[in-house]
N, C-alpha and C positions, 0 to 999 in steps of 0.2 A: 775428762773433761767434758760436762754438762754443754755441749753446745748454746744452749739457751742462757747461762749465765757468763760467756763470755761477753755480753753487754754491757756495761755499765748502768747503773740504775739514771734515769734523769728526772728532773725536774717534772712533779704531774699537772697536767694542762688542764683547765677547768669546763672539762666537758663530759657531757653526760649521754648515755646510749638510747636511743629510741626505740621502743619495740615496734615490730610489727608495720615499720615504714613504708611499705609495698603494700598494697592493693589490688592482688590479682585477683583477674575473675575466677568465676568456681572452675573446678577442675585442671585449673592450668598453674604448672610451678617452676621455679627457677632450675635446671640443671644446675652444672659449676658454672658460677658466675668468673668469668674471666677478665671482664671491662667494665669501667662505668665512665660516662663523661656527659656532660651539660652543653646546653646549646645555651643559644643568648637571649632566649624566654624565660631560662632558670628550668626549662624541662629535662629529665633524666632520663640518661638513655643505658640501659644493661643490653650487653653481650653476655650469653651464657651457652650451654650446650644440653641443650633442651629444644622442645617444640616451640616455635618461633623464636628463634633465636636471637632477634634483634629485637627487643621491648624498648616503648617511649613511655614515660610517665607523664603526670603535670610536676609542679613543684611541690606538690603536697605526698605525694607519690600514688597519685589514681592511675589506674592502666588509660592509655590513650588507644596505643595499637601496638601490635605485633607484627613481626614479616621475616623471609628469609632462610623459610623451611627448604630444604634440601641445596642448598647453596652452600652448606659449611661443611667440612670434615673435621677440623679441630678447629673454633672460632677461638681466637688469642685477643688482639691488642684492640684499642676502641680510643679514635679519638676523634672530637667535631674542631674543625677549622673557622675559622672569624667568617666565615659566610655562611656558615651550619650546614657544610658541606660532612659528611658524614664516613670515616676512615677506619674502615676495617682490617686485620689478617686473619691467616689461617695458614698454621703453623704446618698440620697436613697436608694441605693440597697446593702450599706454597704460592697462593694468591694475596695481593692487595686487592682490596673493594673500595670504590671512591661512589658514595650513594649521595643524591642529593638533597635537599630536607625532605622533600615529598616522599623522600625513598625509593627512588628510581635510582638503576646505576648509572652510572655516566665515567667510568672509566674503571678497567681492570688490567693491571699489572702484574707481569708472570704469566705463564698460561695453567691451568687448575690439572694440576696431577703430574705434574712435570717439574721436575726438582734439575736444576742447573746453576749454568753460569750464562750462556746463549742462545738460544733458539738456532737448530742448523740453518737455518736459511739467513742469520746474522742480523733480523730485524728487530729481536725481541729481547731484551733482559730478563734470564729467568733469577726467582729465587729458591732458596734451599732454606728451609723451615724461616720465615719472616716472623718476628714477633712482635712487632711494633711498627707504626709508621706516623710521622706526624710531620705538618706543614710547619714549617720556620717562618719569622718575620717578613722575609726576601720573598715569599711564595714559593720558595723549592721546598721539593718532599723529601723525608730522609727516614729510610728503612732500616731496621735492626732486623739484622738475619741470625740461625744458632742457635738452635733450641738445645743441644746437647748431640747430636748425629753430624751436624752441616758444619762447617767452617764458619767461625765467627766474625761480622763484619758490618759495618755501616755503608749502605748504599745512599748515594743523593742524585735525586730526577729535580729536572724544572718542574714549572706550575703545569707543562701539558702534558708532562710523563714521558718524557724522553732521556736518557739515562745519560748522567753527566761524569760520576765519578766514582769510587770506592775507595775506603782505606780501612786497614785493621787485619789482622788475623786472629785466629786461638792461640793463646800465651798469656803470661802474664805480666809481660814488660810492658811500660807507658806505651800507651796508644795500642795493646792489644786485649781481646777480650775471651771471656770465658761465660757463652751464653749472656752478650748485653739483650737487656730484657725490656726496659724502659725510659723513653727517651723525653724532656720538657727541653724548653730554651728562657735566657732570661730575658730582659730590656734591652740588652747588648749584642743581644743575637747568639750567644754561647750556649752548644748545646752540652746539656746534662745528661748522660747517660750511667744507668743503673747497670751496672757490669757483675751480674748476680753471683756467680761461682766463683768469682774472685774476692768478693766479699766490697764492695769499692764503688763511688762514683765518679768517673772520670768525665771531663770537661774537655772539650774542642771551641776552635771557631768553626767558620761554615764553610771551611776548607776542610776540615780534618785536624789541622795544626793541634796539638797537643796541647793543654794549656797546667792544667794540675788534677791533683786528684784527692780523694777524701777515702778513707778506710771506715767501713762499717762491717763487722764482724759478723757472720750469718750472709745468708741470702736478699739483699736489699731487692725489692721486686718492682716495686709502683712507684712511681714520681709525679709528682703533681707541683707546678709553680703557680703561686698567685699571684695576684696583681701588685701586692707590696714587696713582693720579693722574697718570698719564702719559699721553703723547698718543703713539703710533706713527702713522707716517706712509711710505705707498706713493706715492712719489712717481711714478708715473707713467710718460711713455717717458723720464725720464732713468733709470728702474730702480733709485732707491737707497732703501732703508730707514732710514728715520731713528727715531731717539727724542727727543720734547719736552716741556718743561715746559708748564704751563698757559698762558703767556704766548706760547707759540708758539717758544721759545729750544732750538734743536739741541744736544741734548746729548751725542749722538752717535750713529753709523751703523753697518750694519754692512758690515764691509770685504769687498770683491769682488765687490760688487753692481756694477750699472751697465748701458747699454741693449747688447743685440745677444743673441746665441743661444747663448752657450757656458754653462758651469757657473756658476751663481750671477747671470746675467744675465736681463735683460727686455727682450720687447717692449715691454709695456703692465703695469709693476707696480700693478694697478686697486684690489683690494680687499686690508685684512689684517687678520687677527684671532690672538689673542693666547690661549693656556691660561693655567689657572691652573697648570701646572706652570712656565709661562714660557716654552712653546713658541712659535714664530712661524710663522705661516701666511702667504704671501703666494699670491693668486692673480691668473695673467699671461694675459690676453686673447687676445696675440697668437703667444704661444709654446705657448697650451694646456697648461698645466701649475700644480699649486699648489707651490711649495717651501717647505721646513720647515727651521727655524733651531732649534738647542738651544744651551745656553751649553754652553762650551766645561769 
């Protein structure tokens, strides 16, 4: 069976693709675009695998600044918290960085180049392939790890970076994971985790207690929760961009998306973000671009 045919066709959503939405300086290109996020000003941040791996654009896609050369080995996840701090993960260097809004590092979790459980002196929690890191409504930080080689799990830290607890392991049962890839929170503080290789979204409370799940054939990669409590899903190698309710029901999808190299198609629809204006941005790691959609 063709895996791209295993997901039912959803009602089309009335969005159109905006061509050439990002205005990069001459001679500068995106590498593999792995992360996309927006701050309180509506500025768009892109994490990619090329020169100046962190880039900031204004709401209209005009380039503001880029930084981060030499800091990353394989940049992956990108989130911006309520105070406009910027959080990134590096699946190859095994670290999580917190930047303040000015772009200065204010916290490093893990030890660069050191995969494991705990530092040998016992004072630092280590990671093994951290894929996403997001701050919950209470201010606690949740980190997903396990990108194919490492044990899949969730790690929880307090707002000061102190390790609190971990849960999950590699597996297919409820509360287990196979490449936990993206995490968002609803208004009640429940965690929604894209369990990529298990083809589902699992839901937990803030202590890691399993609540429910929804099945999504193929690799659900990127999640974004809107203020009106809808989930947007970037559906990985299927390249389909879908809108879900909190129960995981598919309400619709953007027409014209799917796997490929052409207009509106994806090598891997990896991460997704939605602006206050309702614009949708999707980072594609394999086609090295970010696509923007607006309501028709």
